[in-house]
Each structure stands twice: as structure tokens, then as C-alpha cells.
C-alpha positions in Angstrom: -6.5 -65.8 -3.8 -7.1 -63.4 -6.7 -4.2 -61.9 -8.4 -4.2 -58.1 -9.1 -5.0 -58.9 -12.7 -7.9 -61.1 -11.8 -9.2 -58.5 -9.4 -9.1 -56.0 -12.1 -10.9 -58.4 -14.4 -13.5 -58.9 -11.7 -14.2 -55.2 -11.4 -14.5 -54.8 -15.0 -17.0 -57.6 -15.0 -19.3 -55.6 -12.8 -22.3 -54.3 -14.8 -22.2 -50.7 -15.9 -25.6 -50.0 -14.2 -24.1 -50.9 -10.9 -21.2 -48.5 -11.4 -23.7 -45.8 -12.2 -25.7 -46.5 -9.1 -22.6 -46.4 -6.9 -21.4 -43.2 -8.4 -24.8 -41.6 -8.1 -25.0 -42.6 -4.4 -21.6 -41.1 -3.7 -22.5 -37.9 -5.5 -25.8 -37.7 -3.8 -24.2 -38.2 -0.4 -21.6 -35.6 -1.1 -24.3 -33.2 -2.4 -26.5 -33.7 0.7 -23.5 -33.3 3.0 -22.3 -30.2 1.2 -25.8 -28.8 1.1 -26.2 -29.4 4.8 -22.8 -27.7 5.5 -23.7 -24.7 3.2 -27.4 -24.6 4.0 -26.9 -22.0 6.7 -24.3 -19.8 5.2 -26.6 -16.8 5.9 -27.3 -17.9 9.5 -25.4 -16.4 12.5 -21.9 -17.7 13.1 -20.9 -19.6 16.2 -19.4 -16.4 17.6 -22.6 -14.6 17.1 -24.4 -17.3 19.0 -22.0 -17.2 21.9 -22.1 -13.4 22.0 -25.8 -13.0 21.5 -27.6 -10.6 23.7 -31.3 -9.9 23.5 -32.4 -6.4 22.3 -33.5 -4.5 25.3 -35.9 -1.6 25.5 -34.8 1.6 27.2 -36.8 2.4 30.3 -38.2 5.9 30.8 -38.6 6.6 34.5 -40.4 9.3 36.4 -38.4 11.3 38.9 -39.4 8.9 41.7 -38.3 5.8 39.7 -41.6 4.6 38.5 -41.7 3.4 34.9 -43.4 5.7 32.5 -42.7 4.0 29.2 -40.2 2.0 27.2 -38.4 2.7 23.9 -37.5 -0.2 21.7 -37.7 -1.9 18.4 -39.1 -4.7 20.4 -40.5 -3.9 23.8 -38.4 -6.3 25.9 -37.1 -6.5 29.5 -34.9 -9.5 30.2 -35.5 -11.4 33.4 -33.2 -14.1 34.9 -34.7 -17.6 35.1 -33.4 -18.0 38.6 -35.6 -15.2 39.9 -38.8 -16.8 38.7 -41.0 -19.3 40.5 -40.3 -22.8 39.2 -43.8 -23.1 37.7 -43.1 -20.2 35.3 -40.5 -21.9 33.1 -42.3 -25.2 33.9 -45.4 -23.9 32.1 -43.5 -23.3 28.9 -41.8 -26.7 29.0 -45.2 -28.4 29.7 -47.0 -26.9 26.7 -44.2 -26.4 24.2 -41.6 -29.1 24.7 -42.1 -31.6 27.5 -38.9 -33.5 26.5 -36.9 -30.3 26.5 -34.4 -31.4 29.1 -33.8 -34.8 27.4 -33.0 -33.9 23.8 -30.1 -32.3 22.2 -32.0 -29.6 20.3 -34.0 -31.8 18.0 -36.7 -34.1 19.2 -37.0 -37.3 17.2 -40.5 -38.1 18.4 -41.6 -34.6 17.5 -39.9 -34.8 14.1 -41.7 -38.2 13.4 -45.0 -36.6 14.2 -44.3 -33.6 12.0 -43.3 -36.0 9.1 -46.5 -37.9 9.5 -48.5 -34.6 9.4 -46.5 -33.6 6.2 -47.4 -36.9 4.5 -51.0 -36.6 5.5 -51.6 -32.9 4.9 -48.8 -32.0 2.5 -48.2 -28.9 4.7 -46.0 -27.7 7.5 -48.4 -24.9 8.2 -49.4 -26.3 11.6 -45.8 -26.6 12.7 -45.0 -29.6 14.9 -41.7 -31.1 15.8 -40.1 -27.7 16.7 -38.4 -27.8 20.1 -38.0 -24.8 22.3 -34.5 -24.5 21.1 -35.6 -24.5 17.4 -38.2 -21.8 18.2 -35.5 -19.7 19.9 -33.3 -20.1 16.8 -36.2 -19.1 14.6 -37.3 -16.1 16.6 -33.9 -14.6 17.6 -32.6 -14.6 14.0 -35.8 -14.4 12.0 -34.0 -12.0 9.6 -31.2 -14.4 9.1 -32.9 -17.7 8.7 -36.3 -16.6 7.4 -39.7 -16.8 9.1 -41.7 -18.3 6.2 -43.2 -21.8 6.5 -41.0 -24.0 4.3 -38.8 -27.0 4.6 -35.6 -25.1 4.1 -36.4 -22.9 7.1 -37.0 -26.0 9.2 -33.5 -27.3 8.2 -31.9 -24.0 9.0 -33.7 -23.9 12.4 -32.3 -27.4 13.1 -28.7 -26.3 12.4 -28.9 -23.2 14.6 -30.7 -25.2 17.3 -27.8 -27.7 17.4 -25.3 -24.9 17.6 -27.3 -23.3 20.5 -27.4 -26.6 22.4 -23.6 -26.8 22.1 -23.2 -23.1 23.2 -25.6 -22.8 26.1 -27.0 -24.8 29.0 -30.7 -25.8 29.0 -31.6 -23.1 31.5 -29.8 -20.5 29.4 -31.7 -21.5 26.3 -35.1 -21.5 28.2 -34.3 -18.1 29.7 -33.4 -16.7 26.3 -36.7 -18.1 24.9 -38.8 -16.6 27.6 -37.1 -13.2 27.2 -37.7 -12.9 23.5 -41.1 -14.6 22.7 -43.7 -12.4 21.1 -46.8 -11.3 23.0 -48.8 -9.5 20.3 -46.6 -6.3 20.3 -44.4 -6.7 23.4 -41.6 -9.3 23.8 -40.6 -11.4 26.7 -42.4 -12.5 29.8 -41.5 -9.4 31.9 -43.1 -7.0 29.4 -46.0 -9.3 29.0 -46.6 -9.6 32.8 -46.7 -5.9 33.0 -48.9 -5.6 30.0 -51.5 -8.2 31.1 -51.3 -8.2 34.9 -49.6 -4.9 35.8 -46.8 -6.6 37.8 -43.4 -8.1 37.2 -42.9 -11.7 36.1 -41.4 -12.6 39.4 -44.8 -12.0 41.1 -47.1 -13.9 38.8 -49.1 -17.0 40.0 -49.5 -20.3 38.2 -52.6 -19.3 36.4 -50.8 -16.2 35.1 -47.8 -18.3 34.2 -50.0 -20.6 32.2 -51.5 -17.8 30.3 -48.0 -16.4 29.4 -47.1 -19.8 28.2 -50.3 -20.2 26.2 -50.2 -16.9 24.2 -47.0 -17.3 22.2 -48.4 -20.2 20.1 -50.8 -17.7 18.4 -50.2 -14.2 20.0 -53.2 -12.5 18.4 -55.6 -15.4 18.7 -54.8 -16.0 22.3 -54.6 -12.4 23.4 -57.0 -12.3 26.5 -58.0 -8.7 25.7 -59.1 -9.6 22.2 -60.3 -13.2 22.4 -60.9 -14.1 26.0 -62.7 -17.4 25.3 -60.0 -18.9 23.2 -57.4 -17.5 25.5 -58.9 -19.2 28.5 -59.3 -22.4 26.7 -55.6 -22.4 25.8 -54.6 -21.3 29.3 -56.6 -24.2 30.9 -54.9 -26.6 28.5 -51.5 -25.4 29.8 -52.7 -25.9 33.4 -53.8 -29.4 32.7 -50.4 -30.3 31.1 -48.6 -28.7 34.1 -50.7 -30.9 36.4 -50.0 -34.0 34.2 -46.3 -33.4 34.5 -46.3 -32.8 38.2 -45.5 -29.0 38.0 -48.7 -28.3 40.0 -51.0 -30.6 42.0 -54.5 -31.7 41.1 -55.9 -29.4 43.8 -53.9 -26.5 42.4 -55.2 -27.3 38.9 -58.7 -26.9 40.2 -57.9 -23.7 42.0 -56.0 -21.9 39.3 -58.4 -22.9 36.5 -61.0 -20.9 38.4 -59.0 -17.7 38.3 -60.5 -15.2 35.8 -58.5 -13.8 32.9 -57.1 -10.3 33.1 -59.2 -7.6 31.5 -58.1 -4.4 29.8 -59.0 -2.4 32.9 -56.4 -4.3 34.9 -53.4 -3.8 32.6 -50.7 -1.1 33.1 -48.5 0.5 30.6 -51.0 3.0 29.1 -49.3 6.3 28.1 -49.3 8.6 31.2 -47.6 11.6 29.5 -47.4 10.8 25.8 -46.3 14.3 24.7 -43.6 14.4 27.3 -42.5 10.9 26.3 -42.2 11.8 22.7 -40.3 15.1 23.5 -37.8 13.0 25.5 -37.6 10.3 22.8 -36.6 12.9 20.1 -33.9 14.3 22.4 -32.4 10.9 23.1 -32.8 9.7 19.5 -30.6 12.6 18.4 -28.0 11.7 21.0 -28.0 7.9 21.0 -29.6 6.8 17.8 -30.4 3.1 17.5 -28.9 2.4 21.0 -32.0 4.0 22.4 -34.1 1.1 21.1 -31.7 -1.8 21.6 -29.2 -1.2 24.4 -31.5 -1.2 27.5 -30.7 2.3 28.7 -32.4 3.6 31.8 -33.5 7.3 31.6 -34.6 9.0 34.7 -36.7 12.0 33.8 -38.0 15.1 35.7 -41.6 14.1 35.3 -43.7 14.1 38.4 -46.5 11.6 37.8 -48.9 13.1 40.3 -48.4 16.6 39.0 -48.9 15.3 35.5 -52.2 13.8 36.5 -53.3 17.1 38.1 -52.3 19.0 35.0 -54.3 16.7 32.8 -57.4 16.9 35.1 -57.2 20.7 35.2 -56.8 20.9 31.4 -59.8 18.6 30.9 -61.9 20.8 33.2 -60.8 23.7 31.1 -61.7 22.0 27.8 -65.2 21.3 29.2 -65.7 24.9 30.3 -64.6 26.3 26.9 -67.0 23.9 25.0 -69.9 24.8 27.3 -69.5 28.6 26.9 -72.1 30.6 24.9 -71.1 31.1 21.3 -68.7 28.1 21.0 -69.7 26.6 17.7 -66.8 24.3 16.8 -67.0 20.5 16.7 -66.9 18.9 20.1 -64.1 16.5 21.1 -66.8 13.9 22.1 -67.6 13.6 18.4 -64.1 12.3 17.6 -63.1 10.5 20.8 -63.4 7.1 19.1 -61.3 8.1 16.1 -57.9 6.4 15.8 -56.3 9.3 13.9 -57.1 12.8 12.8 -54.9 14.7 10.4 -56.2 18.0 11.7 -58.1 18.2 15.0 -61.2 20.4 14.5 -62.0 20.6 18.2 -60.4 23.1 20.7 -56.9 22.2 21.7 -54.6 23.2 24.6 -51.2 22.9 26.1 -49.7 23.2 29.6 -46.1 23.1 30.8 -45.2 22.9 34.5 -41.7 23.5 35.6 -39.5 24.3 38.6 -38.1 27.7 37.9 -34.9 27.3 39.8 -33.8 24.1 38.0 -35.8 24.2 34.7 -37.0 20.7 35.4 -40.2 20.1 33.5 -42.6 18.4 36.0 -45.6 18.0 33.7 -46.4 18.5 30.1 -49.7 18.4 28.1 -49.1 18.9 24.4 -52.6 18.4 23.2 -55.9 16.9 23.9 -55.4 13.4 22.4 -52.1 11.9 21.4 -53.8 9.2 19.4 -55.4 11.8 17.2 -52.4 14.1 16.9 -48.8 13.6 17.8 -48.1 17.4 17.3 -46.8 18.8 20.6 -48.4 22.2 21.0 -46.3 22.8 24.1 -43.0 22.6 22.3 -43.8 23.0 18.6 -46.8 25.3 18.1 -46.1 28.8 16.9 -48.8 31.0 18.5 -49.3 34.7 19.2 -48.9 35.4 22.9 -51.2 38.5 22.9 -51.1 40.4 26.2 -48.8 37.8 27.8 -46.0 39.4 25.9 -46.4 42.7 27.7 -44.2 41.9 30.7 -41.2 41.8 28.4 -42.1 45.4 27.5 -42.3 46.4 31.1 -39.0 44.5 31.9 -37.3 46.5 29.2 -38.7 49.7 30.7 -37.6 48.9 34.3 -34.2 48.0 33.0 -34.0 51.4 31.2 -34.6 53.2 34.5 -38.4 53.7 34.2 -40.2 53.0 37.5 -43.6 51.4 37.9 -45.0 54.8 38.8 -44.1 56.2 35.4 -47.3 57.7 33.9 -48.4 57.1 30.3 -51.7 58.2 28.7 -54.2 55.6 27.6 -55.3 57.3 24.4 -55.7 56.4 20.7 -52.5 55.5 18.9 -52.0 55.5 15.1 -49.1 53.9 13.1 -48.9 54.3 9.3 -48.1 50.8 7.8 -46.2 50.1 4.6 -49.5 49.5 2.8 -50.5 53.1 3.5 -53.2 52.1 5.8 -53.0 53.3 9.5 -52.8 50.7 12.3 -55.4 51.8 14.9 -55.3 49.5 17.9 -57.9 49.3 20.6 -58.1 48.2 24.2 -60.1 45.1 24.8 -63.0 47.1 26.2 -62.6 49.8 23.5 -62.3 52.5 26.2 -59.5 55.0 26.8 -58.9 55.9 30.4 -56.3 58.7 30.1 -53.3 59.1 32.4 -52.2 56.1 34.5 -49.1 54.5 35.9 -47.5 51.7 33.9 -48.3 49.5 37.0 -52.0 50.1 36.5 -51.5 49.6 32.7 -50.0 46.1 33.2 -52.6 45.2 36.0 -55.5 46.1 33.7 -53.7 44.9 30.5 -54.2 48.2 28.7 -52.9 47.9 25.1 -52.3 51.6 24.6 -50.0 51.7 27.7 -47.9 48.8 26.5 -47.7 50.3 22.9 -46.7 53.8 24.0 -44.3 52.5 26.6 -42.6 50.1 24.3 -42.7 52.1 21.0 -42.2 55.7 22.3 -40.5 55.5 25.7 -38.2 52.4 25.5 -37.9 51.6 21.8 -39.0 48.4 20.1 -35.4 47.3 19.5 -34.8 47.3 23.3 -38.0 45.4 23.8 -37.1 42.7 21.2 -33.7 42.3 22.7 -35.2 41.9 26.2 -37.7 39.2 24.9 -34.9 37.3 23.3 -32.6 37.5 26.3 -35.3 36.2 28.6 -35.8 33.1 26.4 -37.8 33.6 23.2 -36.1 31.9 20.3 -38.4 33.0 17.5 -38.1 36.1 15.4 -39.4 39.3 17.1 -40.6 41.8 14.4 -39.8 45.5 15.1 -43.3 46.9 14.8 -45.6 48.6 17.4 -47.9 45.6 17.3 -45.2 43.4 18.8 -45.6 45.2 22.1 -49.0 43.7 22.5 -48.1 40.2 21.3 -48.4 39.9 17.5 -45.1 38.0 17.2 -45.5 34.2 17.1 -43.8 32.3 20.0 -43.3 28.8 21.3 -45.2 28.0 24.5 -42.1 26.4 26.0 -40.2 29.6 25.3 -42.8 31.6 27.1 -42.4 29.2 30.1 -38.7 29.8 30.0 -39.0 33.6 29.8 -41.5 33.8 32.7 -39.4 31.5 34.8 -36.7 34.1 34.4 -38.8 36.5 36.4 -39.6 33.8 39.0 -35.9 33.2 39.5 -35.4 37.0 39.8 -33.3 37.3 36.8 -31.8 33.9 35.9 -32.8 32.1 32.7 -32.8 28.3 33.1 -33.3 26.1 30.1 -36.3 23.8 30.5 -35.2 20.1 30.4 -36.7 16.7 31.1 -33.8 14.4 31.7 -32.0 13.9 35.0 -29.8 11.0 34.2 -29.1 8.3 31.5 -27.5 5.0 32.5 -26.5 2.0 30.4 -27.7 -1.6 31.1 -24.9 -2.0 33.6 -25.9 1.0 35.6 -23.0 3.2 34.4 -24.0 6.9 34.1 -23.7 8.0 30.4 -25.2 11.5 30.7 -26.2 13.6 33.6 -27.2 17.0 32.2 -26.8 20.0 34.5 -29.2 23.0 34.4 -28.1 25.6 31.9 -28.3 28.9 33.9 -27.7 32.4 32.4 -28.1 35.7 34.3 -30.4 37.9 32.2 -31.7 40.6 34.5 -30.6 42.4 37.6 -32.3 40.8 40.6 -33.8 44.1 41.8 -35.2 44.9 38.4 -36.7 41.4 38.2 -38.2 41.7 41.6 -40.0 44.9 40.5 -41.5 43.0 37.6 -42.6 40.2 39.9 -44.2 42.7 42.2 -46.2 44.2 39.3 -47.2 40.7 38.2 -48.4 40.0 41.7 -50.8 42.9 41.1 -52.3 41.1 38.1 -53.4 38.2 40.3 -54.2 40.3 43.4 -56.4 42.9 41.7 -56.1 42.7 37.9 -57.2 40.6 35.0 -56.2 37.4 36.8 -58.0 38.0 40.1 -61.5 36.8 39.4 -60.4 33.7 37.5 -57.8 32.5 39.9 -59.0 33.6 43.3 -62.8 33.4 42.7 -63.6 30.9 39.9 -60.7 28.5 40.6 -60.8 29.2 44.3 -57.0 29.4 44.9 -56.7 30.8 48.4 -55.0 34.2 49.0 -52.4 32.5 51.2 -50.8 31.0 48.1 -48.6 33.8 46.7 -49.0 34.1 42.9 -47.9 36.3 40.0 -48.6 36.1 36.3 -50.2 37.6 33.2 -53.2 36.8 31.1 -52.9 36.7 27.3 -55.6 37.3 24.7 -55.0 37.8 21.0 -57.0 39.6 18.3 -60.3 37.9 17.4 -59.9 35.7 20.5 -57.8 33.1 18.7 -55.5 32.4 21.6 -56.1 32.4 25.4 -53.1 32.2 27.8 -52.1 32.4 31.4 -48.5 32.5 32.3 -47.9 32.4 36.1 -45.8 31.3 39.0 -45.6 30.9 42.7 -42.3 31.2 44.5 -41.5 27.5 43.7 -43.6 26.5 40.8 -44.3 27.9 37.3 -46.9 26.9 34.8 -48.3 28.1 31.5 -51.7 27.3 30.1 -52.8 27.9 26.5 -56.1 27.2 24.6 -56.9 27.7 20.9 -57.8 26.0 17.6 -55.1 24.3 15.6 -56.0 26.5 12.7 -56.0 29.9 14.3 -59.6 31.1 14.5 -61.9 32.5 17.1 -62.3 30.1 20.0 -65.6 31.7 20.9 -66.8 35.3 21.0 -64.9 37.3 23.7 -62.7 34.4 24.7 -59.9 35.7 26.9 -56.9 34.4 28.8 -58.6 35.5 32.0 -61.8 33.7 31.2 -60.5 30.5 29.8 -56.9 29.9 30.7 -56.4 31.5 34.1 -59.1 29.5 35.9 -57.3 26.3 34.8 -54.0 27.6 36.1 -55.6 28.4 39.4 -57.4 25.1 39.7 -54.1 23.3 39.0 -52.2 25.3 41.7 -55.0 24.7 44.2 -54.7 20.9 43.7 -50.9 21.1 44.0 -50.9 23.0 47.3 -54.1 21.6 48.9 -54.5 18.1 47.4 -57.1 16.5 45.1 -60.1 14.6 46.2 -60.2 11.2 44.5 -62.9 9.6 42.4 -63.6 6.2 40.9 -60.5 6.4 38.7 -57.9 7.6 41.2 -57.6 7.8 45.0 -57.0 11.0 46.9 -53.8 12.9 46.1 -52.4 14.7 49.1 -50.8 18.2 48.8 -47.7 17.8 46.7 -46.0 21.0 48.0 -46.1 23.1 51.1 -47.5 26.6 50.6 -44.4 28.8 50.0 -43.6 32.0 51.7 -44.2 35.2 49.8 -41.4 36.8 47.9 -39.5 39.1 50.3 -38.9 42.7 49.2 -35.1 43.4 49.3 -34.1 46.1 51.7 -32.3 47.8 48.8 -35.7 48.7 47.2 -37.2 52.0 48.3 -40.9 52.3 49.4 -42.5 55.6 48.8 -46.0 56.9 48.6 -46.8 58.4 45.2 -49.6 59.9 43.2 -51.1 57.6 40.6 -51.9 60.4 38.1 -48.5 62.1 38.0 -46.1 59.5 39.3 -44.7 62.1 41.7 -44.4 62.0 45.5 -47.7 62.2 47.2 -48.4 65.6 48.7 -51.2 67.7 50.1 -51.7 69.3 46.6 -53.1 66.0 45.1 -56.1 64.1 46.1 -55.5 61.5 48.9 -57.5 58.9 46.9 -54.8 58.9 44.3 -52.1 57.9 46.7 -50.5 54.4 46.8 -47.3 52.7 47.9 -44.8 52.0 45.2 -41.3 50.4 45.2 -38.3 51.8 43.4 -34.8 50.8 42.5 -32.6 53.5 44.0 -32.1 56.3 41.5 -35.4 55.8 39.7 -37.6 57.2 42.5 -39.4 60.6 42.0 -38.0 63.5 43.9 -40.6 66.2 43.3 -44.0 66.4 45.1 -47.2 66.0 43.3 -48.8 69.2 42.0 -52.4 69.1 40.7 -51.5 71.6 38.0 -49.3 69.0 36.4 -52.4 66.9 35.8 -54.8 69.6 34.6 -52.4 72.2 33.3 -49.8 70.0 31.7 -50.0 68.6 28.2 -50.7 64.9 28.0 -48.3 62.9 25.9 
């Protein structure tokens, strides 16, 4: 037995080289262990792993619950593994990690194969050795552990994979993997199933499951829409592995291998109302910020998908009519249809808003001709001159001031001296002056001089401007005579709101597109209520509606709506055409008792659409065609089956008993009498206190002095 002294002597006798080797080994071991422990200092903590939830897109739903679109940083809809057919998760295990249920997060056999490849090729570029758990670790926290191909990343993946295996069951790991994997722009099998097959993941067959398992290996390369041959080859490989592992039978392998790949024509998810979607997204982004893209909100909107389709079809018909009219010399849309972006669209543009007057719910919105070319929403953002469609605000101010529809104004030249010293000398569209007429006739025929004289001389431009603002215009209303015939710039959505105030007989309702917002657990976060404000007396509003009915029944809107568009007379309608100077804007703003719509056409850079373009010629027929399809249905074609009538034909607006009905003379505005020609008589309605009390006397026409 060695004494302590001898033991010490023995140690001292050990060669110095051995001591160095022992010390180096200890240091190296400590360094490796410390490096391993500190390698993933920037990786997610255990708590983060336990609390991890996948980012979820927010779902945008139509009013009937159908999905319109999704908002998200990564378009993802989680699906529970227990709701899927067994062959769906089986396909992923078969092709990506057949020993998934037998390893603890790292696969020694796979690691050995990867090491061999590293020695032979000096590269990890082709991957290998990564289990499904490692892939989940890499993809969920790619910002934390890096996504570049290098050895350090592989070691980080390994650490996080081991933590995942300790924190979750195998099925939870596989479920998380399937819900986050990348499919060339969308994430998770639910979003992918809807993208490629137009149905939920719970309804896919084995061939479709195999394709979904095949794509993530190289999402772009195996995208069936882009590279169908390579995609099918990879899918069939997955099916063979599924058969080899007993997930499907040999007979099923033969059957499902014969199934063709999906084509772009079979996919769903194409934008159905892109301008509406973006309008809603901006509203929600202001309210919820990043939650909109990560928290899985469910937003039920006011959009009626069938009505949106009918609005788009009507607008397309209108675009074709405008481009085919004589004198149209702008570039055609067909010349740019293949373009992916256009800073300024040189072809004719348009907008349409459909809403329910009583609630303000926006049922359809067309903000432009092509969202890919231009994201600018002409329905909500374009500042355009309304032209003659502004005139009802002048007449509303007059009626509120106690002036009845029988009030007579002279259609004669008008001059206004401008600041520049030059006189403003407006004209009627037909450059004809017709003399004395009632303001009802002036509105029906859209006579500029009647609106100017009524608004400037009789009512006052300040009263007109205040009325327009009260009804719903949010833009500045200049106090000049030209304002009375629509020179002020307005937003189309404001015009929709203002005209809807007539349709509701005096109540302004804010247009809105959101019915309800729920969180991922189904709790209601926001349920906006219609913002309603009384803005006109109901009798006064009913008088304006009665006058606007005249426009459709016998005025500037009659031929376009009843004849060209073929809207039957049994559908009650009211509205006003709008045409601006030099034919730069064409409008029709109109409503039935239960539906309101505005139509606008023009060039993005204001210029003549075509010679003599008018609201009656270009916009009103589109409004009529849309309303006809809503109330009578739409005959299907190769792209869409029949759409039955969306609404029953409403009853006509009743005339309140409080309104007086009197026969008057249309040249004097006085009560009809034997002293004036019978041909000049017509029935007029009056708010009590505004009716004429004197009988007509021909001398008032010929002996009086016209104003």
C-alpha cells in the first residue's frame, strides 16, 4: 500500500504531456457542455414553448357567414388533429419522419445519414436528419433560432426539439406542425386545403392528403399550379410511402395515384370584393393593430356576396358600353389586363356602392376596375365633382325654407362676376333656355339655370351648403353659384349617405361594413350599431323623394333606366343623374324603398370620358340593370349559375295624409283655374302652409315681369 508521500511521488512522476492532455480534455468537455448549455440563449424559453399558440389569421365573413378573405401575417387556420381522417397526419409521417412516434425528438438513424452526407458532400444544403419535431422547432421560431443552413442552426433545432418533446405529446407536436407548415404563401393544412381544393382539410381524400404532405419539402417547386409534373411526382412518392407503411392499401394506392392534380380553376380564395376587403381592413387595423393579423378574430361583415357579384357584372357591362361609344379615344382596359401593376390607370374607371338605407349596411362595393392594377378605392377615396347630382341638396334646402315644388323660376341666362373680373356665364346642357317653369320641372329635366337661381337667389348658398353638410357631405362646400350645379368635389360614399337620407325620409345613417367582431374563443369584441341622425322633417324629405321619382318616371333617368336597362315600371325608383362640365364625371344616385346604389364613371385624371358623356347615358343604365337583376334575378352563364331574385319588389312610397294634393298651373305655380290653359294643369303635393291660395290668372304670365 502506497503512503501519501509515495502517492504524491507517483503523481509527480507522471509525464507533463499527460497532464496537459488530461487538462485539455477536461477543459474541452467543460467548453462543449457550456457551449451546449448556452448555445440557445436566444431561443424561446421553456415557458414560451409551453404557452406557444400559432399565429392565426382573422376571418372576414360575408353577412351569411361565408368566408370572404383572411387577414394575417401568415395566412393560417388551425385545425385539430382529431378532426382529420387518419391518413392526413399519416401522410406527413410517411414522407417526413417514419420513426416519428419512436424517437425522442432526434432520430439517430437520420442523424447518421446526415453525417454521412456532410462527409461526402461537405454540405447540409440537402437537409436530412431533421425530424418533424426539429422542423417544427425551426419553422415556429425561425426568427429566434435562424433559418440559414448551418451547423449551429442544426444544434439549436436539436435543443428546441428536445424541449418540445418534453413539453408536448406526439399528437400535439404533429398537429402544431401541420398547422404552421408553409404552402407557398399560406400556412397550415386548412388554408392549403382551401387554396388548392376549395374545401376544408377535414374533407380531403388520400390523394389530396398526399399532395399536402408533399408540398412543404419545396413549397414553390412542388406547387401544383406552377409545376404540376414535379408536384405529381412528389405526391405519388408520398402515396407509395403511405402504402409501404400500411396507411393505405395497394388497391387504394392505385386508385389515388390516378386522381388528377388540382388546377387553378378549381381553387377558391380569389378576392371577391377586394376594395370592400381593404376598406374593412383599414378600419380594423386602426382599432386592433397587430391583433388583426395574429389573434384569429372573426369579422362578420355586411357584404352580400350575390349582390356584390351583380354589382360587378353591371359595372363591367357599363365599362364595355362606355368603351364602345363613338368618340371614346382612351386606352382600352384590355390592353392592360395582363399587367400586374399600374401607377396610374389610363383606362376608364368606375365605382359603385350599394347599401341598405335604413341601416347604412354596405351590401356591395366596387372601388375600381382592377384591384391588381390600382388599390385606390374610388368609392371611398376619390374626390370628384358630382355635377347635377348635387342639385337635390339645393331643392331640399328650398323645400325646408318653405318653397313648394310648384314654385316658378325662369330658365334664362345667368351671369356672375368672378374675382378675376371675368363673368361666369353657365349654360344648360342643351344650351337652350325654356323660360318659366316649376322647380319640379327644373329638377326633372336637370335645368342648370333653375338650380342656380333657386339656390343663389331664392334660398341662399349658405343654406344650400349647410343642407349638403347636414345630409352627409364631409368635404368643403364653396359658397359660389357654381356649387349649386355640382362644382364642389365630393366623396362617392358621402353622396351615398346623403341620398340615403332622402330614402329614409330624413334620417342620415352612417354607411358601415361591420356587423360583429369576435375573438378566437367566440366572445363578441365589437358590435357596432347604426349611427342614425335626424336631418330633415319627414314630410319635407317625402316631397324631395316625390320629385326624384319624377326624374325616373319622366325625366333624365327615364330612358336609361326603364328603356335601355329594362327595369320594369312596377319597381318604384327615385334618383338623379349627374354630369359635369366637359363630360368628366358621369353619375347616377338612386334608390328604391329598400335599396340604394350610386354609380360613377370617369377617368382617374379628370378629363372628358367621351364627347357628350352623361350620367343618363353612361351611369343610369348600369344602375337600372343592377336593380333589375336584384329584383328579377340573373340568368347564369358558364362562370356562374342562375341567381334568383334577391329581394321582393317593394311597395311604392305612400304619400302621408298630412300632405295636400292640389291641381296647379305649371307656369305660375298658382291654383289651376279657368283663366289658364288646361294643358298647363298638373297635380302637386304640398306641405301645409306652403300651398298656393290664389287662382291662376293668365295675366300673371304675360303681363308680369319675369325674374
